[in-house]
N, C-alpha and C positions, 0 to 999 in steps of 0.2 A: 498550334494553340492547344494546351491540355484540356482534356474533357473534365467535367465536374468529378467524375469517378477518379480520374487520375490525380486531380487536385486533392481530393479527400484521402486518397492512399498516401499522397506525399505528406499531407498534414498529420496523418496517423503515424507514419514513419518517424516524423520529427518528434513525436511524443514518446518514442520508445525508451529513452533513458529515464524519464519521469515515471513511466508506467512500471518499469522494472524496479525503480526505487520504492514505489507505493506497494508493489507486490511483495518486496523484501520486508516492508514494515508490517504486512499483514501475515506473512508466512513464517518469518524468522528462519528460513532455510533457503539457501541459494538454489538448490535443485527445485524445490517447491515454487519458488518465485519465478524461475524460468518457465516452469509448467503453467503456472497461473497467468503469466503474461502472454504465453502463446494461446491459452484458452481464451482469454479476454480479447486478444486480437482476432482470433478466428470468429468469435461471436460478433465482434464489432463489424468485421468485414461481411459476415453473413447478413447482418441486419443493418447494413449501411444505409438502406433506404428509409429506415426509421429515424435516422438522425435528421434534425430539422436545421436547415441552413439558418445562420444568424444566432444560434445558441452556442454554448461553449462545448467544443469538441472534447477537451480534456475532461470536463465534468461528466460528460456522457459516457466516456470510456472508463473513467474511474468508477462510475456507478455499475457498469457492466462487470468490472473486475471485482468490485466488492460483492455483488450477487453471485459471481462465479465461485468466489472463495467460500461464501455460505453454503453453496451446493457441494463443494469439495469436502468441507468440514462435516456436513450432515452425511455425506456418503461414507466418510471414514468412521463416523460414530456408529453408523449402521453395521459396518464390517468389523467394529471393535478394534480398529487399529490404533496403535499408539504412534506419536511423533517420535522420530529418532532424532536426538539432539546432534547437532553438528559438532565434530571434533573440535575442542578448544585447546589452545596452547601450542598451536602449529609453529609459532615463531619464538619459542623460548630461546633466549640466548642471542637473538638477532638484535641489530642495532635499533630496530623499531619496537623492541619489547615494551618500552614504556608506553608508547602510543597504542600498542596492542592491548596492554593492560587497561588503559583508559576506555578503549572501544569495548572491551569485555565487560568492564564495570557498567558502562552505559547500556550495553546490550542486556546485561543482567537486570539492571534497574528497569528498563523498558519491559522486559519480560515479566516483571512483577505487577505491571499495570493490567487492568482488565482489558478484554478485547475492545471494548467500546472506547476506552481511553487511548489505546494504541492507534485505533483508526483515526481518531481525532488528531493526535500527534502527528501521524503520518501525513495527513492531508494539510493541516495548517502549518505545522512547523517544518516538516521535511519538504513538502511539495509547495508550500507557500500559497495555497489557495485562500481567497478571502473567506471570511466566516460564512457569508451567505452561500457561497458556492459549495464550501465543504458541508454545510447543513443540507443543501439540496442534494448533494451526492449521497449522504447518509440518510436522507429522508427524515431528518429530525428538525425541530425548531432551533433558531439561532441561539436562543437562551439556553437550551439543553446543550448545545455545542459549547457555548461559553463556560458553562459550569463544569462540564466533563474536562474541558481543557484546563481550567483553573485547578481542578482536583488532581489531574495528572501532573501538572507542574509542581504542585505542592508535594506530591509523593516523590517525584523526581528529585526535588530540592532536599527532601528528607534523606533519601537513599544515597545521593551523591554528595 
């Protein structure tokens, strides 16, 4: 019979794909997303005693990840580093070029959103969290989440 710690670790492992997707929506870089996911997992495992049974594990880890990303961005700002954009156009001439162009257009449009709108899009539209849970992760009222989501959708509609 697995111990509660083993069960928690298995539940966290099951969340890895969702954590990586959310990390990608925050960082816009494959490498940064990998680093952020690892950092969030390390913090979650170190603080596993703080998680309260009966609450949503995904929301708890998403909040850890969001806070870890804030720490990373602040650290980079202090060191005056710039984000290096990922090389684009890797698949020019490939059969999937059209799909790649759509992805690039979507990525570009999402990049034009402000960070708060990207967070909302990432949690609600990509991860499928209910509004209440997404608001809890971001520590904002549900109404604020709803208005940010509406504005982000409007911007995306205009751009796409």
